[in-house]
VEXVEX-845162 format. One record per atom (N, C-alpha, C): residue in one letter; x, y, z. Coordinates in pm, whole numbers, padded with zeros to 5 digits, always signed. Layout:
<vexses>
AXYZ;...
</vexses>
This chain:
<vexses>
X+02072+01388-03754;X+02111+01362-03590;X+02267+01374-03589;X+02292+01489-03498;X+02438+01506-03510;X+02525+01375-03430;X+02616+01387-03437;X+02712+01272-03360;X+02718+01264-03242;X+02720+01415-03180;X+02677+01441-03022;X+02546+01395-02939;X+02457+01394-03038;X+02358+01320-03018;X+02327+01207-03014;X+02401+01140-03100;X+02435+00977-03101;X+02523+00940-02987;X+02595+01005-02955;X+02716+00977-02879;X+02594+01003-02691;X+02517+01118-02699;X+02462+01146-02543;X+02363+01036-02552;X+02294+00983-02663;X+02197+00863-02649;X+02272+00717-02598;X+02372+00695-02630;X+02426+00550-02645;X+02484+00589-02476;X+02555+00683-02426;X+02582+00697-02263;X+02434+00697-02206;X+02318+00757-02254;X+02234+00721-02168;X+02174+00565-02166;X+02171+00543-02276;X+02141+00379-02295;X+02234+00292-02161;X+02344+00322-02184;X+02442+00258-02131;X+02394+00279-01967;X+02406+00388-01918;X+02357+00425-01775;X+02245+00336-01777;X+02153+00327-01798;X+02020+00261-01786;X+02085+00118-01799;X+02103+00043-01850;X+02146-00098-01862;X+02225-00126-01731;X+02320-00033-01707;X+02398-00033-01553;X+02316-00038-01439;X+02242+00081-01449;X+02117+00076-01325;X+02052-00063-01331;X+01993-00121-01401;X+01920-00217-01414;X+02001-00337-01355;X+02121-00323-01401;X+02224-00479-01362;X+02268-00448-01223;X+02290-00346-01188;X+02346-00315-01052;X+02197-00362-00935;X+02054-00296-01025;X+01999-00371-00935;X+01947-00503-00886;X+01936-00552-01037;X+01944-00703-01030;X+02055-00788-00935;X+02165-00710-00957;X+02262-00809-00895;X+02208-00762-00756;X+02210-00671-00700;X+02182-00619-00534;X+02061-00749-00502;X+01954-00739-00573;X+01860-00812-00573;X+01894-00979-00512;X+01946-01021-00644;X+02014-01142-00656;X+02097-01178-00534;X+02195-01101-00516;X+02242-01118-00359;X+02182-01138-00248;X+02059-01074-00242;X+01982-01053-00151;X+01943-01187-00116;X+01832-01210-00258;X+01796-01371-00243;X+01885-01437-00201;X+02023-01450-00245;X+02078-01570-00218;X+02152-01569-00024;X+02123-01443-00028;X+02163-01442+00136;X+02063-01499+00205;X+01915-01427+00135;X+01777-01517+00223;X+01816-01667+00207;X+01811-01678+00136;X+01770-01815+00099;X+01863-01954+00178;X+01974-01868+00237;X+02073-01939+00342;X+02023-01972+00477;X+01939-01844+00473;X+01867-01841+00617;X+01745-01936+00645;X+01723-02049+00552;X+01608-02121+00558;X+01459-02067+00565;X+01440-01954+00479;X+01317-01902+00487;X+01198-01990+00372;X+01087-01960+00365;X+00992-02037+00320;X+01037-02053+00189;X+01026-02172+00119;X+01059-02155-00028;X+00970-02086-00092;X+00839-02088-00099;X+00762-02002-00168;X+00803-01816-00146;X+00848-01774-00038;X+00887-01651-00032;X+01003-01633-00120;X+01080-01738-00133;X+01272-01721-00186;X+01205-01720-00330;X+01101-01851-00395;X+01046-01826-00518;X+01007-01686-00591;X+00950-01584-00489;X+00866-01488-00516;X+00965-01393-00541;X+01087-01421-00452;X+01216-01307-00463;X+01288-01297-00548;X+01305-01449-00611;X+01395-01482-00748;X+01289-01431-00858;X+01190-01444-00884;X+01114-01341-00972;X+01115-01200-00947;X+01158-01135-00876;X+01123-01011-00794;X+01234-00907-00906;X+01361-00954-00934;X+01373-00853-01036;X+01339-00849-01159;X+01273-00947-01219;X+01215-00930-01369;X+01060-00818-01345;X+00987-00861-01216;X+00885-00814-01170;X+00926-00612-01138;X+01000-00586-01082;X+01071-00474-01050;X+01098-00392-01150;X+01191-00466-01246;X+01222-00384-01360;X+01090-00371-01440;X+01036-00463-01454;X+00868-00417-01564;X+00794-00313-01482;X+00758-00318-01385;X+00695-00232-01329;X+00771-00108-01302;X+00895-00088-01278;X+00957+00086-01285;X+00896+00108-01419;X+00984+00010-01543;X+00968+00072-01695;X+00819+00124-01700;X+00717+00046-01687;X+00580+00080-01689;X+00550+00229-01585;X+00598+00239-01489;X+00599+00364-01427;X+00668+00485-01510;X+00759+00441-01530;X+00855+00555-01614;X+00792+00610-01713;X+00730+00531-01807;X+00684+00523-01899;X+00517+00649-01912;X+00478+00585-01818;X+00318+00668-01784;X+00360+00792-01703;X+00478+00825-01621;X+00503+00922-01616;X+00556+01021-01693;X+00609+00982-01772;X+00682+01050-01887;X+00538+01118-01977;X+00482+01016-02067;X+00363+01063-02087;X+00272+01134-02059;X+00266+01144-01885;X+00159+01228-01825;X+00223+01361-01816;X+00360+01385-01789;X+00434+01483-01800;X+00395+01575-01921;X+00427+01515-02011;X+00452+01546-02157;X+00280+01613-02189;X+00223+01531-02158;X+00103+01574-02187;X+00080+01734-02115;X+00078+01730-02031;X+00053+01829-01920;X+00109+01924-01993;X+00257+01938-02024;X+00335+02015-02087;X+00285+02090-02219;X+00235+02003-02260;X+00170+02019-02422;X+00033+02140-02422;X-00021+02070-02322;X-00178+02156-02272;X-00113+02260-02261;X-00037+02265-02124;X+00018+02416-02093;X+00078+02528-02235;X+00116+02481-02322;X+00214+02556-02411;X+00166+02523-02533;X+00002+02508-02530;X-00004+02444-02674;X-00083+02607-02724;X-00079+02707-02645;X-00080+02829-02775;X+00055+02838-02846;X+00151+02837-02773;X+00262+02866-02879;X+00305+02763-02929;X+00270+02650-02908;X+00275+02519-03060;X+00154+02521-03141;X+00077+02614-03122;X-00002+02605-03219;X+00029+02777-03323;X+00042+02863-03233;X+00050+02996-03321;X+00195+03057-03294;X+00294+02968-03247;X+00434+02990-03251;X+00504+03006-03365;X+00637+03027-03353;X+00713+02995-03486;X+00753+02912-03501;X+00819+02833-03633;X+00905+02710-03638;X+01025+02723-03477;X+01100+02787-03479;X+01201+02755-03394;X+01128+02790-03238;X+01037+02845-03240;X+00994+02848-03097;X+00915+02747-03043;X+00841+02656-03175;X+00771+02554-03152;X+00887+02413-03104;X+00971+02409-03169;X+01076+02334-03179;X+01152+02344-03016;X+01172+02446-02979;X+01238+02463-02855;X+01139+02433-02761;X+00999+02476-02729;X+00936+02401-02652;X+00938+02240-02647;X+00941+02216-02775;X+00904+02044-02765;X+01027+01978-02691;X+01168+02039-02734;X+01250+01959-02679;X+01263+01996-02533;X+01191+02090-02484;X+01192+02134-02345;X+01107+02034-02279;X+00978+02037-02331;X+00908+01895-02278;X+00957+01817-02294;X+01018+01771-02438;X+01085+01588-02408;X+01181+01589-02304;X+01276+01695-02262;X+01360+01667-02154;X+01293+01688-02015;X+01202+01776-01968;X+01130+01777-01887;X+01067+01640-01839;X+00972+01609-01927;X+00926+01472-01890;X+01033+01379-01893;X+01103+01339-01986;X+01204+01256-01938;X+01287+01264-01802;X+01270+01355-01730;X+01363+01368-01592;X+01252+01296-01539;X+01120+01327-01509;X+01001+01313-01439;X+01005+01169-01421;X+01011+01095-01583;X+01006+00968-01607;X+01109+00908-01518;X+01246+00960-01522;X+01363+00856-01451;X+01352+00869-01342;X+01278+01017-01260;X+01237+00981-01151;X+01145+00882-01082;X+01073+00842-01183;X+00972+00745-01140;X+01044+00605-01102;X+01124+00600-01177;X+01195+00425-01152;X+01214+00413-01011;X+01327+00486-00907;X+01381+00439-00826;X+01240+00451-00706;X+01119+00514-00707;X+01041+00482-00620;X+00971+00393-00662;X+00928+00319-00781;X+00859+00240-00815;X+00916+00101-00786;X+01070+00090-00783;X+01130-00030-00774;X+01123-00023-00580;X+01143+00102-00490;X+01096+00069-00351;X+00992+00035-00336;X+00869+00063-00385;X+00736+00037-00362;X+00690-00095-00390;X+00751-00155-00503;X+00773-00285-00578;X+00829-00368-00464;X+00954-00349-00408;X+00995-00452-00325;X+00932-00422-00175;X+00892-00302-00137;X+00813-00331-00027;X+00672-00379-00044;X+00603-00391-00131;X+00520-00473-00176;X+00519-00630-00163;X+00622-00635-00272;X+00668-00807-00239;X+00708-00831-00088;X+00778-00775-00028;X+00803-00821+00128;X+00701-00820+00206;X+00617-00744+00195;X+00503-00710+00297;X+00369-00706+00228;X+00303-00814+00150;X+00181-00770+00104;X+00098-00714+00151;X+00075-00738+00272;X-00038-00616+00366;X-00008-00477+00309;X+00082-00434+00258;X+00100-00291+00251;X-00038-00234+00138;X+00008-00341+00057;X-00137-00284-00026;X-00250-00230+00010;X-00300-00258+00122;X-00406-00207+00161;X-00383-00074+00172;X-00249+00007+00202;X-00243+00153+00218;X-00228+00204+00085;X-00140+00083+00011;X-00087+00204-00086;X-00221+00209-00223;X-00310+00087-00233;X-00419+00116-00326;X-00479+00225-00319;X-00520+00268-00218;X-00571+00396-00193;X-00511+00506-00256;X-00351+00507-00221;X-00329+00608-00242;X-00280+00628-00400;X-00258+00503-00462;X-00293+00470-00629;X-00376+00562-00694;X-00487+00528-00560;X-00639+00562-00651;X-00612+00756-00637;X-00579+00770-00535;X-00560+00948-00524;X-00459+00991-00609;X-00387+00916-00628;X-00277+00984-00741;X-00323+00983-00884;X-00370+00862-00893;X-00444+00852-01046;X-00540+00981-01053;X-00629+01029-00938;X-00703+01136-00981;X-00661+01245-00965;X-00523+01243-00883;X-00452+01415-00883;X-00393+01424-01046;X-00374+01309-01099;X-00284+01346-01256;X-00395+01393-01297;X-00549+01307-01330;X-00628+01391-01416;X-00674+01521-01355;X-00694+01541-01242;X-00743+01689-01187;X-00597+01768-01255;X-00479+01735-01267;X-00365+01824-01321;X-00376+01834-01480;X-00432+01771-01524;X-00448+01731-01680;X-00559+01850-01714;X-00715+01830-01670;X-00810+01924-01681;X-00776+02029-01668;X-00683+02095-01513;X-00633+02199-01486;X-00562+02309-01611;X-00446+02185-01637;X-00401+02255-01745;X-00468+02293-01868;X-00585+02206-01916;X-00630+02227-02039;X-00731+02370-02017;X-00763+02381-01902;X-00880+02480-01914;X-00786+02634-01862;X-00701+02625-01792;X-00623+02739-01732;X-00523+02793-01874;X-00490+02699-01934;X-00413+02759-02083;X-00450+02761-02205;X-00599+02839-02243;X-00631+02780-02357;X-00543+02900-02478;X-00589+02854-02567;X-00489+02877-02688;X-00576+03007-02772;X-00530+03081-02845;X-00651+03214-02904;X-00715+03168-02966;X-00730+03046-03030;X-00812+03030-03113;X-00932+02996-03018;X-00899+02894-02901;X-01002+02893-02790;X-01055+03021-02720;X-01009+03094-02726;X-01045+03209-02668;X-01115+03291-02754;X-01106+03307-02875;X-01178+03370-02966;X-01311+03285-02989;X-01312+03125-02979;X-01472+03089-03001;X-01504+03089-02852;X-01438+03107-02777;X-01523+03106-02578;X-01624+03242-02611;X-01505+03351-02685;X-01585+03485-02675;X-01674+03528-02757;X-01696+03451-02878;X-01819+03411-02980;X-01934+03341-02914;X-01900+03251-02830;X-02021+03153-02805;X-02091+03218-02658;X-02002+03298-02609;X-02002+03430-02492;X-02131+03526-02549;X-02101+03584-02656;X-02137+03688-02721;X-02332+03646-02778;X-02289+03542-02829;X-02436+03425-02847;X-02533+03417-02782;X-02440+03370-02642;X-02547+03355-02576;X-02598+03434-02487;X-02513+03576-02471;X-02576+03684-02437;X-02667+03765-02511;X-02663+03738-02631;X-02763+03802-02718;X-02899+03730-02660;X-02878+03595-02604;X-03035+03497-02623;X-03094+03515-02473;X-03006+03575-02407;X-03079+03586-02284;X-03207+03646-02228;X-03247+03533-02213;X-03387+03622-02167;X-03428+03580-02029;X-03471+03713-01919;X-03498+03694-01804;X-03637+03648-01778;X-03675+03591-01720;X-03823+03554-01693;X-03864+03551-01539;X-03931+03670-01514;X-03986+03666-01343;X-04126+03661-01365;X-04156+03582-01206;X-04301+03579-01212;X-04327+03681-01076;X-04452+03727-01074;X-04495+03802-00966;X-04568+03711-00891;X-04660+03770-00784;X-04687+03688-00678;X-04812+03653-00700;X-04891+03712-00800;X-04979+03664-00916;X-04955+03551-00995;X-04845+03537-00984;X-04842+03425-01126;X-04801+03456-01265;X-04833+03611-01293;X-04814+03702-01370;X-04665+03686-01448;X-04628+03662-01538;X-04478+03632-01636;X-04470+03759-01682;X-04321+03802-01649;X-04266+03980-01709;X-04110+03862-01789;X-04128+03910-01886;X-03984+03856-01997;X-03916+03997-02036;X-03812+03988-01982;X-03690+04119-01995;X-03604+04068-02129;X-03584+04160-02189;X-03492+04125-02309;X-03387+04250-02318;X-03266+04212-02278;X-03172+04346-02294;X-03165+04380-02424;X-03160+04552-02426;X-03133+04596-02534;X-03016+04599-02636;X-03025+04561-02748;X-02871+04514-02821;X-02831+04642-02874;X-02706+04719-02876;X-02660+04839-02978;X-02669+04768-03104;X-02742+04858-03186;X-02725+04879-03346;X-02620+04925-03389;X-02532+04859-03451;X-02409+04912-03537;X-02366+04858-03598;
</vexses>
């Protein structure tokens, strides 16, 4: 690992910790301001626990989004990852890691916003629950689509062999109006 890579990682960790500290400070000051308005003590206690819950949910969502994006890209590029040169594989893996990390980082603000909204308005879960189910289904369909639409060379060869074998076994069974069965077997090319 080069010194430049170590420096970049240290800067990234430092920025992440700064963002978490800012979010906690903003939430803490908001809770203190709301405490002075004499709100319900149960709401105040919930808001005091909110920073830990927010950060925990945001990190979980970011990790999930990162993994889903990485698996999707591996499925899309699996032919090059299986059959490509070592330098091509390395380039693709680094690209996948970068893009999936960006997707995961993008999930953090969205999760923070939704968790804060759910904390302040618990009835919002009636709307967000079905949306989460749709999102999960969409992610699963995306992974299936990536798997089926981008086969590797080995998978294509296996499918061609299976298809050829099945075509050789095709038997067409036809019945006429008297119930008589006629079996039509396609001719095979000898050679």
